[in-house]
N, C-alpha and C positions, 0 to 999 in steps of 0.2 A: 486261263479260261478257254482260249482258242484250242488248246490240246484236248481238253474235255469235250468241247463241241465237236472236234473232228472225230474223237472216239465215238461219241454219241451217234453221229451221222453214219460212220462205218458200221456200228452195231445195228442201227436201224436197217441199213441196206442189206446187211448179212441176214437179219431176221426175215426181211421180205423175201430174199432169195431162198431161204430155207422153207418158208411157207409155200412159196411157189413151186419149188422143185419137189415138195412132198405131196403135191396134189394127188398123184396117182395112188400113193399109199393112204391118203386121207379117206378115199372113197372105197378102198378094198377092205380095210380093217378098222373102221372108225368106232370110237366109243360113244358116239353122239346119238344114243337112243334113249337116254334117261328122260325123266319128267321133272318139272320144277326147275329151280335154279341150276346153273352149270355146276357140274361135279368136279372134284379134284382130278379125276381121271381124264376128263375132257380138257381141262387146262394143262395137265401134265403132258398130254399128247403133243402139245407144242413146246412146253418148257423144256422137256428132257432133250429133245432134238436140238433146240436152240442152245442149250448149255454145252452140249458136245460139240457143235459146229462152231461156236463163237469162242469157246475157251474163256468165258467170262469168269470173274472172280466169284467166290462164294458169297461175298457181301452183296454184289450186284444181282446175283441169282436170287438170293433171299429177298432183296427188295422187290424184284420183279414178281416173284411168286406171292409175296404178301400183298402187293399192289393189285395183282391180277385177281387174287381171291376177294379182296375188298371190292374191286370194281364189279366182279361177277355178282357178288352179294347185292350190291346197289342196283345193278341192272335188273335182277330178278329173272323170272321165267321168260325164256325167248318167245314162247307161244303167246304170251299176254303182253309182251313188251310193246310200248309205243315207239315206233321207229323214229319219231321226231326227237325222242330223248337221246338218240344216238346219231343224229344228223343223217339218217338214212331216209331216202324217198320211200314213202309208204307204198307206192305202186311197185317198187322193186322188192320190198320186204314181204308183203302179204302173200304173194304166190308161192314162196318157198315152203317146202314141207318141214316138218319138225326137225329132222336131223340136219337139214341145210341151215336152218335158223340157228341151231345150236353150234354148228361148225363156224359160221360167220361171226356169231357173237364171241365165241372163244378166241378166234383170230383177232378180233378187234380189241378185246380186253387185254390180251397178252401184248399186242402191239402197243396200245396206249400205255400199259405198265412199263414196257421196255423203253419207250421214249421218255417217260417221266423219270425213271431210275437212272437213265444215262445222260440226260440233258438237264433235268430239274424243271422241265417245262411240260405243260399239257400240249396235246396235239391240237 
């Protein structure tokens, strides 16, 4: 169990590093301009880079993708989302424009899915 927990922590830290280091790219060529619920392209923006950088197994990748898709479906449209449903302070969420909300929600959904698939626990 401890080995799995160490892997989960390493995976989570790697994912965070990927998200952080990719910030410059996120704002220059983002797919975050759709309407409605998050699209597969928006989630794949993070998933593809994460898979390449972490060298995760196909099984874990498929789990993360499935969980991310499910969580994005449940979350709904970032424009009409209640920030309390994601434990986000409303005063920090409301001022964001459409693409920023989509970007943040996609990051959150993929991160939560990653934690769940590597540790078996919710964030």
